[in-house]
C-alpha positions as CSV (number, residue, x, y, z in Angstrom):
1,M,39.9,61.1,124.9
2,S,40.8,57.6,125.8
3,H,44.1,56.6,127.0
4,K,44.7,54.3,123.9
5,A,43.9,57.3,121.7
6,I,46.2,59.6,123.5
7,V,49.0,56.9,123.2
8,F,48.2,56.4,119.5
9,R,48.3,60.3,118.9
10,Q,51.7,60.7,120.7
11,A,53.2,57.7,118.7
12,R,51.9,59.3,115.6
13,T,53.6,62.5,116.5
14,V,56.8,60.6,117.1
15,V,56.7,58.8,113.7
16,V,56.0,62.2,111.9
17,R,58.9,63.9,113.6
18,V,61.4,61.2,112.9
19,A,60.2,60.9,109.1
20,G,60.8,64.8,109.0
21,V,64.3,64.2,110.6
22,L,64.8,61.4,108.0
23,L,64.0,63.8,105.2
24,V,66.2,66.4,106.3
25,V,69.1,63.9,106.7
26,A,68.4,62.4,103.2
27,I,68.5,65.9,101.7
28,A,71.9,66.6,103.5
29,C,73.3,63.2,102.2
30,V,72.3,64.1,98.6
31,A,73.8,67.6,98.9
32,T,76.9,66.8,100.9
33,P,78.7,65.0,98.0
34,V,78.2,67.8,95.7
35,F,79.6,70.2,98.3
36,A,82.5,68.1,98.8
37,Q,83.6,68.4,95.1
38,I,83.4,72.1,94.9
39,P,86.9,73.7,95.8
40,P,86.5,76.3,98.4
41,E,87.6,79.0,96.2
42,E,84.8,78.2,93.8
43,M,82.0,78.3,96.4
44,S,79.7,81.1,96.4
45,E,81.3,84.1,98.3
46,K,77.8,85.4,99.3
47,S,77.0,81.9,101.0
48,S,80.3,81.9,103.0
49,T,80.6,85.4,104.1
50,E,77.0,87.0,104.5
51,S,75.0,86.2,107.6
52,P,71.7,84.1,107.0
53,A,69.7,87.3,107.7
54,K,71.5,89.0,104.6
55,Q,71.3,85.9,102.4
56,I,67.4,85.8,102.5
57,M,67.1,89.7,101.6
58,G,65.2,90.3,98.3
59,D,62.6,88.7,96.3
60,W,61.9,84.8,96.2
61,V,59.4,82.9,93.9
62,R,57.7,79.5,93.9
63,Y,55.0,78.2,91.7
64,Q,52.1,75.8,92.4
65,D,49.9,74.1,89.8
66,T,46.3,74.0,90.6
67,A,43.0,73.1,88.9
68,K,42.6,76.7,88.0
69,G,46.2,77.1,86.6
70,R,49.7,77.9,88.0
71,L,49.8,80.0,91.0
72,M,52.9,82.2,91.6
73,T,53.8,83.2,95.2
74,I,56.3,86.0,95.5
75,K,58.1,86.5,98.9
76,Q,59.9,89.8,99.6
77,H,62.1,90.0,102.5
78,L,62.6,93.8,103.4
79,G,64.9,94.0,106.3
80,D,62.5,93.4,109.1
81,R,59.2,92.7,107.3
82,T,58.1,90.3,104.6
83,I,55.4,90.7,102.1
84,L,53.8,87.6,100.6
85,T,51.7,87.7,97.4
86,I,49.9,84.9,95.7
87,Y,49.1,85.6,92.0
88,D,46.6,84.0,89.8
89,P,47.6,82.4,86.4
90,N,47.2,86.1,84.9
91,Q,49.4,87.6,87.4
92,K,46.5,89.3,89.2
93,P,47.0,89.2,93.1
94,L,44.5,86.9,94.9
95,V,46.0,87.5,98.4
96,S,48.8,89.3,100.2
97,Y,50.1,89.2,103.6
98,R,52.7,91.5,105.5
99,S,54.4,90.2,108.6
100,Q,57.3,91.3,110.7
101,Y,60.3,88.8,111.1
102,K,63.8,88.4,112.4
103,V,66.4,85.7,111.9
104,D,68.0,83.8,114.9
105,D,71.3,82.3,113.9
106,S,72.7,81.8,117.2
107,G,72.2,78.1,117.2
108,S,73.5,75.3,114.8
109,V,70.9,76.2,112.1
110,P,69.3,79.6,111.4
111,V,65.7,80.2,112.5
112,F,63.2,82.5,110.7
113,R,60.7,83.9,113.2
114,Y,57.7,85.9,112.0
115,K,54.6,87.4,113.7
116,N,52.0,90.1,113.3
117,K,50.9,88.9,110.0
118,V,48.1,91.2,108.4
119,V,46.2,90.5,105.4
120,V,46.6,93.4,103.1
121,Q,44.7,92.2,100.1
122,G,42.1,89.6,99.4
123,P,39.0,88.2,100.9
124,N,40.1,88.5,104.7
125,R,41.7,92.0,104.0
126,G,42.3,93.7,107.4
127,A,42.7,90.4,109.4
128,K,45.5,90.2,111.8
129,D,47.3,87.5,113.6
130,A,49.9,88.4,116.3
131,T,51.2,84.7,116.7
132,E,54.8,84.0,116.4
133,R,55.7,81.2,114.1
134,A,59.1,79.9,113.1
135,Y,61.1,77.5,110.9
136,I,64.5,76.6,110.2
137,F,66.0,77.5,106.9
138,R,69.0,77.5,104.7
139,V,70.1,79.6,101.6
140,D,72.0,77.6,99.0
141,D,72.8,78.2,95.2
142,G,69.9,80.7,94.6
143,K,67.3,78.7,96.5
144,F,65.7,79.5,99.9
145,Y,64.8,76.2,101.7
146,E,62.3,76.5,104.4
147,V,61.6,73.4,106.8
148,H,58.6,73.8,109.0
149,G,57.6,71.4,111.7
150,M,61.1,70.6,113.0
151,L,61.3,73.0,116.0
152,P,60.6,72.1,119.6
153,G,56.8,72.7,119.9
154,D,55.9,72.4,116.3
155,D,52.8,70.1,116.2
156,K,52.3,70.1,112.4
157,Q,53.8,67.5,110.0
158,P,57.4,68.4,108.7
159,Q,57.2,70.3,105.4
160,L,59.8,71.5,103.0
161,I,59.2,74.6,100.8
162,I,61.8,75.5,98.2
163,W,62.0,79.1,96.9
164,E,64.1,80.4,94.0
165,R,65.7,83.8,93.9
166,L,63.6,86.0,91.7
167,K,65.7,87.8,89.1
168,D,63.2,89.4,86.7
169,N,59.8,90.1,88.6
170,P,57.1,89.9,86.1
171,V,54.9,92.1,88.2
172,P,55.6,95.5,89.8
173,K,56.7,95.6,93.3
174,Q,54.1,96.5,96.0
175,A,54.5,99.6,97.9
176,T,56.8,99.1,100.9
């Protein structure tokens, strides 16, 4: 790879990271006035008293529209493991993963770390990936915000994924 290509790649990486930081700052700027208007006694007791690890426990859902219809993804945080299942428009599982996780809340933002991913259902059933991955997150008002690509060493473009707390699961829970 030429020197010019290396410099361009490094500059592109910096631009992508700055864009990601600006996205997070923009979200914070939009959210801050909302929080500032809520008296402390009306803020969710859960968000102010529970640790980030406890806040993420339970079931979360997000939807994705595709050419084949609307896919539903359910993520279950079960103590120290996660089960993530993607369902087709007829609520039949397409693929399901299991992984171990831990929450690191020792810094200024909580970090979700997961590893030992195993495909438990789908075309690659039995495939394993021991690689540890991580992202920063926040739980607020029934939503779980994942921000990928912002930690040191992340070389992917920043991405925001928003999950909603699942109250009424339309499919039976998987065996844990």
